[in-house]
ChimeraX commands (.cxc) that place a marker at each C-alpha (Angstrom):
marker #1 position 128.86,103.78,125.55 radius 0.5
marker #1 position 127.46,106.03,122.86 radius 0.5
marker #1 position 127.65,109.08,125.16 radius 0.5
marker #1 position 131.12,108.43,126.16 radius 0.5
marker #1 position 132.24,107.82,122.62 radius 0.5
marker #1 position 130.60,111.21,121.54 radius 0.5
marker #1 position 132.24,112.97,124.46 radius 0.5
marker #1 position 135.58,111.56,123.59 radius 0.5
marker #1 position 135.26,112.67,119.80 radius 0.5
marker #1 position 134.25,116.25,121.04 radius 0.5
marker #1 position 137.38,116.40,123.29 radius 0.5
marker #1 position 139.57,115.17,120.49 radius 0.5
marker #1 position 138.16,117.77,118.15 radius 0.5
marker #1 position 138.77,120.45,120.79 radius 0.5
marker #1 position 142.40,119.51,121.29 radius 0.5
marker #1 position 142.95,119.02,117.54 radius 0.5
marker #1 position 141.81,122.47,116.38 radius 0.5
marker #1 position 144.87,124.37,117.56 radius 0.5
marker #1 position 147.04,121.57,116.32 radius 0.5
marker #1 position 145.63,121.96,112.93 radius 0.5
marker #1 position 145.99,125.76,113.15 radius 0.5
marker #1 position 149.62,125.37,113.94 radius 0.5
marker #1 position 150.19,123.05,111.04 radius 0.5
marker #1 position 148.44,125.48,108.76 radius 0.5
marker #1 position 150.96,128.30,109.79 radius 0.5
marker #1 position 153.99,126.08,109.61 radius 0.5
marker #1 position 153.54,123.76,106.52 radius 0.5
marker #1 position 150.68,125.51,104.61 radius 0.5
marker #1 position 147.20,124.55,103.61 radius 0.5
marker #1 position 148.07,122.14,100.82 radius 0.5
marker #1 position 150.29,119.78,103.08 radius 0.5
marker #1 position 147.75,120.23,106.06 radius 0.5
marker #1 position 144.99,119.23,103.74 radius 0.5
marker #1 position 146.67,116.03,102.84 radius 0.5
marker #1 position 147.26,115.22,106.58 radius 0.5
marker #1 position 143.59,116.06,107.41 radius 0.5
marker #1 position 142.11,113.93,104.76 radius 0.5
marker #1 position 144.61,111.11,105.37 radius 0.5
marker #1 position 143.71,111.22,109.13 radius 0.5
marker #1 position 139.93,111.07,108.18 radius 0.5
marker #1 position 140.42,108.22,105.94 radius 0.5
marker #1 position 142.35,106.29,108.64 radius 0.5
marker #1 position 139.76,107.06,111.27 radius 0.5
marker #1 position 136.92,105.88,109.04 radius 0.5
marker #1 position 138.84,102.71,108.01 radius 0.5
marker #1 position 139.51,101.94,111.76 radius 0.5
marker #1 position 135.77,102.60,112.53 radius 0.5
marker #1 position 134.64,100.30,109.75 radius 0.5
marker #1 position 136.91,97.55,111.00 radius 0.5
marker #1 position 135.92,97.93,114.74 radius 0.5
marker #1 position 134.77,94.68,116.35 radius 0.5
marker #1 position 134.71,95.86,120.05 radius 0.5
marker #1 position 133.94,99.03,121.96 radius 0.5
marker #1 position 137.57,99.58,122.56 radius 0.5
marker #1 position 138.29,99.58,118.78 radius 0.5
marker #1 position 135.53,102.21,118.42 radius 0.5
marker #1 position 137.30,104.39,120.90 radius 0.5
marker #1 position 140.70,104.03,119.16 radius 0.5
marker #1 position 139.13,104.92,115.87 radius 0.5
marker #1 position 138.45,108.42,117.10 radius 0.5
marker #1 position 142.10,109.08,117.69 radius 0.5
marker #1 position 143.00,109.93,114.11 radius 0.5
marker #1 position 140.06,112.38,114.19 radius 0.5
marker #1 position 142.37,114.64,116.08 radius 0.5
marker #1 position 143.20,116.14,112.69 radius 0.5
marker #1 position 139.74,116.07,111.16 radius 0.5
marker #1 position 139.40,119.76,110.49 radius 0.5
marker #1 position 138.78,120.10,106.70 radius 0.5
marker #1 position 136.57,123.10,107.06 radius 0.5
marker #1 position 139.25,124.94,108.97 radius 0.5
marker #1 position 141.79,124.12,106.20 radius 0.5
marker #1 position 139.23,125.27,103.57 radius 0.5
marker #1 position 138.79,128.68,105.33 radius 0.5
marker #1 position 142.61,129.20,105.52 radius 0.5
marker #1 position 142.95,128.30,101.75 radius 0.5
marker #1 position 140.25,130.82,100.78 radius 0.5
marker #1 position 141.55,133.51,103.04 radius 0.5
marker #1 position 145.12,133.03,101.63 radius 0.5
marker #1 position 143.86,133.25,98.02 radius 0.5
marker #1 position 142.00,136.48,98.65 radius 0.5
marker #1 position 143.63,139.75,97.69 radius 0.5
marker #1 position 143.99,142.10,100.57 radius 0.5
marker #1 position 143.14,145.20,98.36 radius 0.5
marker #1 position 139.82,144.01,96.97 radius 0.5
marker #1 position 137.10,141.40,97.63 radius 0.5
marker #1 position 137.88,139.38,94.39 radius 0.5
marker #1 position 139.61,136.00,94.33 radius 0.5
marker #1 position 143.04,135.66,92.73 radius 0.5
marker #1 position 142.99,133.31,89.80 radius 0.5
marker link #1:1,2 radius 0.2
marker link #1:2,3 radius 0.2
marker link #1:3,4 radius 0.2
marker link #1:4,5 radius 0.2
marker link #1:5,6 radius 0.2
marker link #1:6,7 radius 0.2
marker link #1:7,8 radius 0.2
marker link #1:8,9 radius 0.2
marker link #1:9,10 radius 0.2
marker link #1:10,11 radius 0.2
marker link #1:11,12 radius 0.2
marker link #1:12,13 radius 0.2
marker link #1:13,14 radius 0.2
marker link #1:14,15 radius 0.2
marker link #1:15,16 radius 0.2
marker link #1:16,17 radius 0.2
marker link #1:17,18 radius 0.2
marker link #1:18,19 radius 0.2
marker link #1:19,20 radius 0.2
marker link #1:20,21 radius 0.2
marker link #1:21,22 radius 0.2
marker link #1:22,23 radius 0.2
marker link #1:23,24 radius 0.2
marker link #1:24,25 radius 0.2
marker link #1:25,26 radius 0.2
marker link #1:26,27 radius 0.2
marker link #1:27,28 radius 0.2
marker link #1:28,29 radius 0.2
marker link #1:29,30 radius 0.2
marker link #1:30,31 radius 0.2
marker link #1:31,32 radius 0.2
marker link #1:32,33 radius 0.2
marker link #1:33,34 radius 0.2
marker link #1:34,35 radius 0.2
marker link #1:35,36 radius 0.2
marker link #1:36,37 radius 0.2
marker link #1:37,38 radius 0.2
marker link #1:38,39 radius 0.2
marker link #1:39,40 radius 0.2
marker link #1:40,41 radius 0.2
marker link #1:41,42 radius 0.2
marker link #1:42,43 radius 0.2
marker link #1:43,44 radius 0.2
marker link #1:44,45 radius 0.2
marker link #1:45,46 radius 0.2
marker link #1:46,47 radius 0.2
marker link #1:47,48 radius 0.2
marker link #1:48,49 radius 0.2
marker link #1:49,50 radius 0.2
marker link #1:50,51 radius 0.2
marker link #1:51,52 radius 0.2
marker link #1:52,53 radius 0.2
marker link #1:53,54 radius 0.2
marker link #1:54,55 radius 0.2
marker link #1:55,56 radius 0.2
marker link #1:56,57 radius 0.2
marker link #1:57,58 radius 0.2
marker link #1:58,59 radius 0.2
marker link #1:59,60 radius 0.2
marker link #1:60,61 radius 0.2
marker link #1:61,62 radius 0.2
marker link #1:62,63 radius 0.2
marker link #1:63,64 radius 0.2
marker link #1:64,65 radius 0.2
marker link #1:65,66 radius 0.2
marker link #1:66,67 radius 0.2
marker link #1:67,68 radius 0.2
marker link #1:68,69 radius 0.2
marker link #1:69,70 radius 0.2
marker link #1:70,71 radius 0.2
marker link #1:71,72 radius 0.2
marker link #1:72,73 radius 0.2
marker link #1:73,74 radius 0.2
marker link #1:74,75 radius 0.2
marker link #1:75,76 radius 0.2
marker link #1:76,77 radius 0.2
marker link #1:77,78 radius 0.2
marker link #1:78,79 radius 0.2
marker link #1:79,80 radius 0.2
marker link #1:80,81 radius 0.2
marker link #1:81,82 radius 0.2
marker link #1:82,83 radius 0.2
marker link #1:83,84 radius 0.2
marker link #1:84,85 radius 0.2
marker link #1:85,86 radius 0.2
marker link #1:86,87 radius 0.2
marker link #1:87,88 radius 0.2
marker link #1:88,89 radius 0.2
view
């Protein structure tokens, strides 16, 4: 069961990465960050209340949007000035 759960999580992460990238382009890093952290909170809440293997699998579905590092990278790259290596204030 653990191997299947881990494989499902990896598959969901692989599918979710381009979705989060598209959201970053369309709605921006601030709103995407809210979605990403909300999805993570929902997934962890579901995981904490899981009482069966099926619920463990369902708790991984919100993790589709769990890409906070990707959002952080986009935020930093958008705040950098193209003419220099300094950050904008």
